[in-house]
FIKE-704500 format. One record per residue (C-alpha): residue in one letter; x, y, z. Coordinates in nm, 4 decimals, decimal comma. Example, Ala and Ser with C-alpha at 12.3 -4.5 7.8 and 13.67 -1.06 7.14 Angstrom:
+---------+----------+----------+----------+
: residuo :        X :        Y :        Z :
+---------+----------+----------+----------+
:       A :   1,2300 :  -0,4500 :   0,7800 :
:       S :   1,3670 :  -0,1060 :   0,7140 :
+---------+----------+----------+----------+
END
This chain:
+---------+----------+----------+----------+
: residuo :        X :        Y :        Z :
+---------+----------+----------+----------+
:       M :   2,7550 :  -1,2706 :  -0,6275 :
:       G :   2,7770 :  -1,2795 :  -0,9881 :
:       I :   2,5574 :  -1,0163 :  -1,1895 :
:       T :   2,4129 :  -1,1553 :  -1,5292 :
:       S :   2,2127 :  -0,8443 :  -1,6303 :
:       E :   2,1377 :  -0,4872 :  -1,5865 :
:       A :   1,7779 :  -0,6575 :  -1,5331 :
:       E :   1,8881 :  -0,8527 :  -1,2379 :
:       N :   2,0808 :  -0,5567 :  -1,0385 :
:       I :   1,7615 :  -0,3522 :  -1,0805 :
:       E :   1,5837 :  -0,6613 :  -0,8855 :
:       N :   1,8341 :  -0,6732 :  -0,6294 :
:       T :   1,8619 :  -0,3467 :  -0,5954 :
:       A :   1,4914 :  -0,3101 :  -0,5889 :
:       N :   1,4971 :  -0,6193 :  -0,3320 :
:       C :   1,7591 :  -0,4476 :  -0,1272 :
:       I :   1,5442 :  -0,0744 :  -0,0775 :
:       M :   1,2424 :  -0,3293 :   0,0034 :
:       D :   1,4973 :  -0,5140 :   0,2473 :
:       A :   1,6030 :  -0,1485 :   0,3989 :
:       F :   1,2211 :  -0,0822 :   0,4595 :
:       N :   1,1886 :  -0,3941 :   0,6919 :
:       T :   1,5045 :  -0,3535 :   0,8718 :
:       M :   1,4537 :   0,0037 :   0,9669 :
:       G :   1,1172 :  -0,0657 :   1,0798 :
:       V :   0,9012 :   0,1640 :   0,8651 :
:       E :   0,5757 :   0,1513 :   0,8492 :
:       A :   0,2747 :   0,2315 :   0,5252 :
:       G :   0,2937 :   0,5666 :   0,4727 :
:       D :   0,6142 :   0,6733 :   0,6582 :
:       V :   0,9140 :   0,8019 :   0,4063 :
:       L :   1,2742 :   0,6221 :   0,4220 :
:       A :   1,5062 :   0,9049 :   0,3929 :
:       Y :   1,8023 :   0,9266 :   0,1429 :
:       P :   2,0424 :   0,9696 :   0,4124 :
:       D :   1,9134 :   0,6658 :   0,5790 :
:       L :   1,8685 :   0,4761 :   0,2754 :
:       Y :   2,1848 :   0,5326 :   0,1595 :
:       P :   2,4258 :   0,3771 :   0,3840 :
:       Y :   2,2108 :   0,0710 :   0,4261 :
:       L :   2,2411 :   0,0169 :   0,0177 :
:       Q :   2,5993 :   0,0776 :   0,0314 :
:       E :   2,6989 :  -0,2547 :   0,3054 :
:       H :   2,4520 :  -0,4307 :   0,1600 :
:       Y :   2,4192 :  -0,4614 :  -0,2094 :
:       P :   2,7349 :  -0,1891 :  -0,3714 :
:       R :   2,6597 :  -0,2163 :  -0,7173 :
:       Y :   2,2876 :  -0,0131 :  -0,6599 :
:       K :   2,4127 :   0,3236 :  -0,7565 :
:       D :   2,4189 :   0,1812 :  -1,1412 :
:       V :   2,0645 :   0,1075 :  -1,1712 :
:       Q :   1,9375 :   0,2908 :  -0,8395 :
:       K :   1,6712 :   0,5181 :  -1,0228 :
:       E :   1,5572 :   0,2099 :  -1,1978 :
:       A :   1,5052 :  -0,0328 :  -0,9205 :
:       E :   1,2788 :   0,2807 :  -0,7507 :
:       Q :   1,0657 :   0,3272 :  -1,0553 :
:       H :   1,0232 :  -0,0600 :  -1,0327 :
:       L :   0,8787 :  -0,0385 :  -0,7108 :
:       A :   0,6445 :   0,2828 :  -0,7837 :
:       K :   0,5175 :   0,0731 :  -1,0758 :
:       E :   0,4732 :  -0,2199 :  -0,8395 :
:       G :   0,2697 :   0,0455 :  -0,5981 :
:       F :   0,5212 :  -0,0629 :  -0,3064 :
:       V :   0,6321 :   0,3237 :  -0,3122 :
:       N :   0,6337 :   0,6847 :  -0,3865 :
:       P :   0,8631 :   0,9027 :  -0,4867 :
:       A :   0,9157 :   1,1676 :  -0,2127 :
:       P :   1,1506 :   1,4760 :  -0,2102 :
:       E :   1,3339 :   1,3463 :   0,0741 :
:       G :   1,3145 :   0,9783 :   0,0061 :
:       L :   1,0797 :   0,7094 :  -0,0597 :
:       M :   0,7019 :   0,6521 :   0,0780 :
:       L :   0,6351 :   0,2608 :   0,1668 :
:       T :   0,2523 :   0,2700 :   0,0149 :
:       Q :   0,0290 :   0,0046 :   0,1890 :
:       V :   0,0969 :  -0,2245 :  -0,0883 :
:       G :   0,4628 :  -0,2352 :  -0,0170 :
:       Y :   0,4150 :  -0,2675 :   0,3636 :
:       K :   0,1706 :  -0,5735 :   0,2875 :
:       A :   0,4285 :  -0,7258 :   0,0941 :
:       I :   0,6953 :  -0,7035 :   0,3193 :
:       Q :   0,4100 :  -0,8500 :   0,6205 :
:       A :   0,3790 :  -1,1260 :   0,3790 :
:       K :   0,7563 :  -1,2105 :   0,2863 :
:       N :   0,8093 :  -1,2038 :   0,6879 :
:       G :   0,5409 :  -1,4248 :   0,7326 :
:       E :   0,6765 :  -1,7085 :   0,5181 :
+---------+----------+----------+----------+
END
């Protein structure tokens, strides 16, 4: 997978974070703890480290997640987005 820009890297990282919520069965209002998220990202998208904070900010701006001290909380909007993607 060739990355052509930092923006693409951020988007790929954001998508991988959302995939982690889906794979781990996180419901709206639940938190995906960083100790659970990091191994998933490392396995599925190792380049996340360069842009992780930017990807989290992007997802928060879109309303998909809220930052939590121990990880990321999936919002209702984020949960619906995952369900819509699963329905495709």
